[in-house]
C-alpha positions in Angstrom: 260.7 -19.7 92.7 260.0 -22.9 94.6 256.8 -23.4 96.5 258.6 -23.2 99.9 260.3 -20.0 98.8 257.0 -18.5 97.8 255.5 -19.5 101.1 258.5 -18.0 103.0 258.2 -14.7 101.0 254.4 -14.6 101.7 255.1 -15.1 105.4 257.8 -12.5 105.4 255.5 -9.9 104.0 252.8 -10.8 106.6 255.4 -10.4 109.4 256.6 -7.0 108.1 253.0 -5.8 107.9 252.3 -7.0 111.4 255.5 -5.5 112.7 254.4 -2.1 111.3 251.0 -2.4 113.0 252.7 -3.4 116.2 254.9 -0.3 116.1 251.9 1.9 115.6 250.0 0.2 118.5 253.0 0.6 120.8 253.2 4.3 119.9 249.5 4.7 120.5 249.8 3.1 123.9 252.7 5.5 124.9 250.6 8.5 123.8 247.5 7.3 125.6 249.5 6.6 128.8 250.9 10.2 128.6 247.3 11.5 128.2 246.1 9.4 131.1 248.9 10.7 133.4 248.1 14.3 132.3 244.4 13.7 133.1 245.2 12.4 136.6 247.3 15.5 137.2 244.6 17.8 135.9 241.9 16.1 138.1 244.2 16.4 141.1 244.6 20.2 140.4 240.9 20.7 139.9 240.1 18.9 143.1 242.7 20.9 145.0 241.2 24.2 143.6 237.7 23.1 144.3 238.4 22.3 147.9 240.4 25.5 148.6 237.6 27.8 147.5 235.3 27.0 150.4 232.4 25.7 148.4 232.8 22.2 149.8 231.8 23.5 153.2 228.5 24.9 152.0 225.4 22.7 152.4 223.9 21.4 149.2 220.3 22.5 148.8 217.9 20.5 146.7 216.7 22.4 143.6 213.1 22.7 142.5 211.9 20.7 139.6 
């Protein structure tokens, strides 16, 4: 194998490895985005339930230390 071919093969292996890592990172981003959207929905649901229970209208009293 010629030196240029060896270099090309080395670069090909590096590119394939980086491509696999990129695929994994892209999938992680998709999963994290889905979790984030689910978290936003859950926060909105919790806020809605909190406000509808009437506790938000009660005065907050300072506790004793």
